[in-house]
VEXDREN-2710 file (C-alpha; in Angstrom, 1 decimal):
% VEXDREN-2710
k/r/px/py/pz
1/UNK/21.8/-4.9/-6.0
2/UNK/22.3/-8.6/-5.3
3/UNK/20.0/-11.4/-4.0
4/UNK/21.6/-10.9/-0.6
5/UNK/19.7/-7.6/-0.4
6/UNK/16.4/-9.5/-0.8
7/UNK/14.7/-10.4/2.5
8/UNK/14.0/-14.1/2.8
9/UNK/12.5/-15.7/-0.4
10/UNK/15.2/-18.3/-0.6
11/UNK/13.2/-20.7/-2.8
12/UNK/12.3/-17.9/-5.3
13/UNK/16.0/-16.8/-5.5
14/UNK/17.1/-20.4/-6.2
15/UNK/14.4/-20.9/-8.8
16/UNK/15.4/-17.8/-10.8
17/UNK/19.1/-18.6/-10.7
18/UNK/18.5/-22.3/-11.6
19/UNK/16.5/-21.3/-14.7
20/UNK/19.4/-19.1/-15.8
21/UNK/22.0/-21.8/-15.0
22/UNK/20.2/-24.5/-17.0
23/UNK/19.5/-22.1/-19.9
24/UNK/15.7/-22.4/-19.4
25/UNK/15.2/-18.7/-19.0
26/UNK/11.8/-17.7/-20.5
27/UNK/11.6/-14.5/-22.5
28/UNK/8.8/-13.3/-20.3
29/UNK/8.1/-14.1/-16.6
30/UNK/5.6/-12.7/-14.1
31/UNK/6.4/-12.5/-10.4
32/UNK/3.0/-12.5/-8.6
33/UNK/2.4/-12.0/-4.9
34/UNK/0.9/-9.7/-2.2
35/UNK/2.3/-6.3/-1.6
36/UNK/5.5/-6.2/0.5
37/UNK/6.6/-9.7/-0.3
38/UNK/9.6/-8.6/-2.2
39/UNK/8.6/-9.1/-5.8
40/UNK/10.3/-5.9/-7.0
41/UNK/13.4/-6.6/-5.0
42/UNK/13.6/-10.0/-6.6
43/UNK/13.1/-8.5/-10.1
44/UNK/15.8/-5.9/-9.5
45/UNK/18.2/-8.5/-8.1
46/UNK/17.7/-10.9/-11.0
47/UNK/17.9/-8.1/-13.6
48/UNK/21.2/-7.0/-12.0
49/UNK/22.5/-10.5/-12.2
50/UNK/21.6/-10.9/-15.9
51/UNK/23.1/-7.5/-16.8
52/UNK/26.2/-8.1/-14.8
53/UNK/26.9/-11.8/-15.6
54/UNK/24.7/-12.4/-18.6
55/UNK/27.5/-12.1/-21.2
56/UNK/28.9/-15.4/-22.6
57/UNK/32.2/-14.7/-20.8
58/UNK/31.9/-11.5/-18.8
59/UNK/35.2/-9.9/-17.9
60/UNK/35.9/-8.2/-14.6
61/UNK/35.9/-4.8/-16.3
62/UNK/32.4/-5.5/-17.7
63/UNK/31.2/-6.6/-14.3
64/UNK/32.6/-3.4/-12.6
65/UNK/31.1/-1.2/-15.4
66/UNK/27.7/-2.9/-15.0
67/UNK/27.8/-2.5/-11.2
68/UNK/28.6/1.2/-11.5
69/UNK/25.6/1.8/-13.8
70/UNK/23.3/-0.4/-11.7
71/UNK/24.2/1.4/-8.5
72/UNK/22.2/4.3/-9.9
73/UNK/19.7/2.1/-11.9
74/UNK/20.9/3.8/-15.1
75/UNK/22.1/0.8/-17.1
76/UNK/21.3/1.5/-20.8
77/UNK/20.0/-2.1/-21.2
78/UNK/17.6/-1.9/-18.2
79/UNK/14.2/-0.5/-19.1
80/UNK/11.5/0.3/-16.5
81/UNK/7.7/0.5/-17.2
82/UNK/5.5/1.8/-14.3
83/UNK/2.1/3.5/-13.9
84/UNK/2.1/7.3/-14.0
85/UNK/-0.5/10.1/-13.6
86/UNK/-1.2/12.9/-16.0
87/UNK/-0.3/16.2/-14.2
88/UNK/-2.6/19.1/-14.4
89/UNK/-2.0/21.3/-17.4
90/UNK/-0.5/18.5/-19.5
91/UNK/-1.7/18.6/-23.1
92/UNK/-4.3/15.9/-23.9
93/UNK/-2.3/15.2/-27.1
94/UNK/0.7/14.2/-25.1
95/UNK/1.0/10.4/-24.6
96/UNK/2.3/9.9/-21.1
97/UNK/5.3/7.6/-20.7
98/UNK/7.0/6.3/-17.6
99/UNK/10.0/8.5/-18.4
100/UNK/7.9/11.5/-17.7
101/UNK/8.4/10.7/-14.0
102/UNK/11.9/9.2/-14.4
103/UNK/13.4/11.5/-11.8
104/UNK/10.8/10.6/-9.2
105/UNK/11.1/6.9/-10.0
106/UNK/14.9/6.9/-9.5
107/UNK/14.4/8.8/-6.2
108/UNK/12.0/6.0/-5.1
109/UNK/14.4/3.2/-6.1
110/UNK/17.3/4.9/-4.3
111/UNK/15.2/4.7/-1.1
112/UNK/15.1/0.9/-1.5
113/UNK/13.4/-1.9/-3.5
114/UNK/10.4/-2.2/-1.1
115/UNK/7.6/0.3/-1.8
116/UNK/3.9/0.3/-2.4
117/UNK/1.6/2.0/-5.0
118/UNK/0.5/4.4/-2.4
119/UNK/4.1/5.5/-1.8
120/UNK/4.6/5.9/-5.5
121/UNK/1.5/8.0/-5.9
122/UNK/2.8/10.2/-3.0
123/UNK/6.2/10.5/-4.8
124/UNK/4.3/11.8/-7.8
125/UNK/2.1/14.1/-5.8
126/UNK/-0.9/12.3/-7.3
127/UNK/-3.5/13.5/-4.9
128/UNK/-6.6/11.5/-5.9
129/UNK/-5.5/10.7/-9.4
130/UNK/-5.2/7.1/-10.6
131/UNK/-1.9/6.0/-12.1
132/UNK/-2.0/4.0/-15.3
133/UNK/0.3/2.7/-18.0
134/UNK/-0.8/4.1/-21.3
135/UNK/-0.2/3.4/-25.0
136/UNK/2.6/6.1/-25.0
137/UNK/4.7/3.8/-22.8
138/UNK/4.2/0.7/-25.0
139/UNK/5.3/2.8/-28.0
140/UNK/8.3/4.0/-26.2
141/UNK/9.2/0.5/-25.0
142/UNK/9.0/-0.8/-28.5
143/UNK/11.4/1.9/-29.7
144/UNK/13.9/1.2/-26.9
145/UNK/13.9/-2.6/-27.2
146/UNK/14.3/-2.4/-31.0
147/UNK/17.8/-1.1/-30.4
148/UNK/20.7/-3.5/-29.9
149/UNK/22.1/-4.2/-26.5
150/UNK/24.6/-1.5/-25.7
151/UNK/26.8/-3.9/-23.6
152/UNK/26.4/-6.9/-25.8
153/UNK/24.4/-9.0/-23.3
154/UNK/20.7/-9.1/-22.2
155/UNK/18.2/-6.3/-22.4
156/UNK/15.9/-6.4/-19.4
157/UNK/12.4/-4.8/-19.3
158/UNK/10.9/-4.6/-15.8
159/UNK/7.2/-3.9/-15.9
160/UNK/5.9/-2.9/-12.4
161/UNK/2.1/-3.4/-11.9
162/UNK/1.2/-4.4/-15.5
163/UNK/-2.4/-4.8/-14.4
164/UNK/-2.6/-1.0/-14.6
165/UNK/-2.1/-1.0/-18.3
166/UNK/-5.0/0.4/-20.4
167/UNK/-6.4/-1.9/-23.1
168/UNK/-4.5/-0.2/-26.0
169/UNK/-1.2/-0.5/-24.2
170/UNK/-1.9/-4.1/-23.2
171/UNK/-2.6/-5.0/-26.8
172/UNK/0.7/-3.5/-28.0
173/UNK/2.7/-5.2/-25.2
174/UNK/1.1/-8.4/-26.3
175/UNK/2.6/-8.1/-29.7
176/UNK/6.0/-7.5/-28.1
177/UNK/5.6/-10.7/-26.1
178/UNK/4.6/-12.7/-29.1
179/UNK/7.6/-11.5/-31.1
180/UNK/10.2/-10.6/-28.5
181/UNK/13.4/-8.7/-29.5
182/UNK/16.6/-10.8/-29.4
183/UNK/18.1/-11.4/-26.0
184/UNK/15.3/-9.5/-24.2
185/UNK/13.9/-10.7/-20.9
186/UNK/10.6/-9.2/-19.6
187/UNK/10.1/-9.3/-15.9
188/UNK/6.6/-8.4/-14.8
189/UNK/5.9/-7.5/-11.2
190/UNK/2.2/-8.1/-10.6
191/UNK/-0.2/-8.0/-7.6
192/UNK/-3.5/-8.6/-9.4
193/UNK/-2.8/-11.0/-12.3
194/UNK/-6.5/-11.6/-12.8
195/UNK/-6.8/-8.0/-14.1
196/UNK/-4.5/-8.8/-17.0
197/UNK/-5.6/-10.0/-20.4
198/UNK/-5.7/-13.7/-20.6
199/UNK/-3.6/-13.6/-23.8
200/UNK/-0.8/-11.9/-21.9
201/UNK/-1.0/-14.3/-18.9
202/UNK/-0.7/-17.2/-21.3
203/UNK/2.5/-15.9/-22.8
204/UNK/4.5/-15.4/-19.6
205/UNK/5.8/-17.9/-17.1
206/UNK/4.1/-17.1/-13.8
207/UNK/6.2/-17.4/-10.6
208/UNK/4.2/-17.0/-7.4
209/UNK/6.0/-15.3/-4.6
210/UNK/4.8/-16.2/-1.1
211/UNK/4.7/-13.9/1.9
212/UNK/8.1/-13.4/3.7
213/UNK/8.6/-15.8/6.6
214/UNK/8.0/-14.2/10.0
215/UNK/11.5/-15.3/11.1
216/UNK/13.2/-13.7/8.1
217/UNK/11.4/-10.4/8.9
218/UNK/12.4/-10.7/12.6
219/UNK/16.0/-11.3/11.6
220/UNK/16.0/-8.4/9.1
221/UNK/14.6/-6.0/11.8
222/UNK/17.3/-6.9/14.3
223/UNK/20.2/-6.9/11.9
224/UNK/19.3/-4.0/9.6
225/UNK/17.3/-1.8/12.0
226/UNK/18.8/-2.6/15.4
227/UNK/15.4/-3.5/16.9
228/UNK/15.5/-5.5/20.1
229/UNK/14.3/-9.1/19.7
230/UNK/11.0/-8.9/21.6
231/UNK/9.9/-5.8/19.7
232/UNK/11.1/-7.4/16.4
233/UNK/9.0/-10.5/17.1
234/UNK/5.8/-8.5/17.7
235/UNK/6.4/-6.3/14.6
236/UNK/7.2/-9.4/12.4
237/UNK/4.0/-11.1/13.4
238/UNK/2.0/-7.9/12.7
239/UNK/3.7/-7.5/9.3
240/UNK/2.0/-10.7/8.1
241/UNK/4.7/-11.4/5.6
242/UNK/5.1/-7.9/4.3
243/UNK/8.4/-6.0/4.7
244/UNK/6.7/-2.7/3.8
245/UNK/4.2/-3.3/6.6
246/UNK/7.0/-4.0/9.0
247/UNK/8.6/-0.7/8.1
248/UNK/5.2/1.0/8.5
249/UNK/4.9/-0.4/12.1
250/UNK/8.4/1.1/12.8
251/UNK/7.3/4.6/11.8
252/UNK/5.9/6.3/14.9
253/UNK/3.9/8.7/12.7
254/UNK/2.4/6.0/10.5
255/UNK/-1.2/6.4/9.6
256/UNK/-2.2/3.3/11.5
257/UNK/-2.0/5.4/14.7
258/UNK/-4.5/7.7/13.2
259/UNK/-6.7/4.8/12.1
260/UNK/-6.5/3.4/15.6
261/UNK/-7.6/6.7/17.1
262/UNK/-10.5/6.8/14.7
263/UNK/-11.5/3.2/15.5
264/UNK/-11.5/3.9/19.2
265/UNK/-13.5/7.1/18.7
266/UNK/-16.1/5.4/16.5
267/UNK/-16.6/2.5/19.0
268/UNK/-16.9/4.8/22.1
269/UNK/-19.2/7.2/20.4
270/UNK/-21.4/4.4/19.1
271/UNK/-21.5/2.8/22.5
272/UNK/-22.6/6.1/24.0
273/UNK/-25.1/6.7/21.1
274/UNK/-23.7/10.1/20.7
275/UNK/-25.3/10.9/17.3
276/UNK/-24.0/14.5/17.3
277/UNK/-20.4/13.6/17.6
278/UNK/-20.8/10.6/15.3
279/UNK/-21.9/13.0/12.6
280/UNK/-18.8/15.0/13.1
281/UNK/-16.7/11.8/12.9
282/UNK/-18.3/10.8/9.6
283/UNK/-17.8/14.2/8.1
284/UNK/-14.2/14.1/9.2
285/UNK/-13.3/10.8/7.6
286/UNK/-15.4/11.7/4.5
287/UNK/-12.7/14.3/3.8
288/UNK/-10.0/11.6/3.4
289/UNK/-9.1/10.5/-0.1
290/UNK/-10.9/7.3/-1.2
291/UNK/-7.7/5.2/-1.1
292/UNK/-7.1/6.4/2.5
293/UNK/-10.7/5.6/3.4
294/UNK/-10.3/2.1/2.1
295/UNK/-7.1/1.6/4.0
296/UNK/-8.8/2.8/7.2
297/UNK/-11.8/0.4/6.7
298/UNK/-9.4/-2.5/6.0
299/UNK/-7.6/-1.6/9.3
300/UNK/-10.9/-1.6/11.1
301/UNK/-11.7/-5.1/9.7
302/UNK/-8.4/-6.3/11.1
303/UNK/-9.0/-4.9/14.5
304/UNK/-12.5/-6.4/14.7
305/UNK/-11.0/-9.8/13.9
306/UNK/-8.2/-9.4/16.5
307/UNK/-10.6/-8.2/19.2
308/UNK/-12.9/-11.2/18.5
309/UNK/-10.0/-13.6/18.7
310/UNK/-8.7/-11.9/21.9
311/UNK/-11.7/-13.2/23.7
312/UNK/-10.4/-16.8/23.4
313/UNK/-7.4/-16.0/25.6
314/UNK/-4.9/-17.5/23.0
315/UNK/-2.1/-15.0/22.8
316/UNK/-0.4/-16.9/20.0
317/UNK/-3.4/-16.2/17.8
318/UNK/-3.6/-12.4/18.4
319/UNK/-1.7/-10.0/16.2
320/UNK/-1.9/-6.6/17.8
321/UNK/0.4/-3.7/18.8
322/UNK/0.8/-3.0/22.5
323/UNK/-1.5/0.0/22.1
324/UNK/-4.2/-2.1/20.3
325/UNK/-3.9/-4.8/22.9
326/UNK/-4.3/-2.4/25.8
327/UNK/-7.6/-1.1/24.2
328/UNK/-8.8/-4.7/23.6
329/UNK/-8.6/-5.6/27.3
330/UNK/-11.8/-3.6/27.9
331/UNK/-13.3/-3.5/24.4
332/UNK/-12.9/-7.1/23.1
333/UNK/-16.0/-8.4/24.9
334/UNK/-18.2/-6.1/22.7
335/UNK/-17.1/-8.1/19.6
336/UNK/-18.5/-11.6/19.9
337/UNK/-20.4/-14.4/18.2
338/UNK/-23.6/-12.2/18.2
339/UNK/-22.2/-9.4/16.0
340/UNK/-18.7/-10.1/14.6
341/UNK/-20.0/-11.4/11.3
342/UNK/-22.4/-8.5/10.9
343/UNK/-19.8/-5.9/11.8
344/UNK/-17.3/-7.4/9.3
345/UNK/-19.9/-7.5/6.5
346/UNK/-20.8/-3.9/7.3
347/UNK/-17.2/-2.8/6.9
348/UNK/-16.8/-4.8/3.7
349/UNK/-19.9/-3.1/2.2
350/UNK/-18.4/0.2/3.1
351/UNK/-15.2/-0.6/1.3
352/UNK/-17.2/-1.7/-1.8
353/UNK/-19.4/1.4/-1.7
354/UNK/-16.3/3.7/-1.4
355/UNK/-14.6/1.8/-4.3
356/UNK/-17.7/2.5/-6.4
357/UNK/-17.5/6.3/-5.7
358/UNK/-20.5/6.5/-3.3
359/UNK/-20.9/9.7/-1.3
360/UNK/-18.5/9.4/1.7
361/UNK/-20.6/11.4/4.1
362/UNK/-23.6/9.1/3.6
363/UNK/-21.5/5.9/3.7
364/UNK/-19.7/6.8/6.9
365/UNK/-22.7/8.2/8.8
366/UNK/-24.7/5.1/7.9
367/UNK/-21.7/3.0/9.3
368/UNK/-22.0/5.0/12.5
369/UNK/-25.7/4.4/12.9
370/UNK/-25.5/0.7/12.2
371/UNK/-22.6/0.3/14.6
372/UNK/-24.7/1.6/17.4
373/UNK/-27.2/-1.2/16.8
374/UNK/-24.6/-3.9/16.4
375/UNK/-22.7/-3.0/19.6
376/UNK/-26.0/-3.3/21.5
377/UNK/-26.1/-6.9/20.5
378/UNK/-23.2/-7.7/22.9
END
């Protein structure tokens, strides 16, 4: 993989290459940014560059050999750390490591460098389990990095979502960062740096990765996916700087279509004050997993915002699919200055309650009843 495979992010690419050219490469860096902005793609491209060209005077044979190993992400000097689940039936004495899901991880990487934690959980068949990086992985990483570079150049350790480390693992990784092995570069790919220990944050060079420019997403959609320009522009604006979101919008079966249907149903039933069917609606969504429930509520929040803005007749400010916009033509007037803040706060409270393991049936039926009152305020 090369930097040409990274969508947009020209400034970030140049900064990474400049640090290496000027021999200012830190032993540990942390790429921070929102999901879908290409942090992992940048990490993989930079790791490939270091392993391919990081020798004092790399020969063409060394480059070709590195390329062959990197094409399958099986370079012996490239080490991955990522959160995993504990499968049912696994002994409690077994300390889970990332390598326990090595096959699934390489399958994910072969699909491309742009993926989300939800996609990774699905790849592991995680159901409702939470993925974490445990102390078993820090022990394994310490063992691997204590070995000499097999190719005589850099050793690169990519840590995806370090905020998911448990405390014991984080403390052991901290010791590695304080006394890094020779010619080892740590590249952390982080979405919630505030969740990390302050002592770890203080020992890495943070590089903030911005959202991908809309024009770069539009260009990638037309060149890589063959999308016509008008559709590419709409999708690029909806993606809000996230390539993974742009790909989601391309998928005709993506869950946003389900969420749209559930939003429409909720609003229509609430407007008709159909308590009986609202109860069925709440029981239905209560059966979703908590992460899916939170994604649905976040989608509802976006649609509320877009319907409110739609009333101002400023198309350049509206970010909706054609299907969403068609619904907004008749519905948008019901979201206005009298209730938009209260509806938004209600949805945010629901997200908080679901995150705190509240009973889904109670949370969603309460949402239904309060939505009846709020829509009356039109």
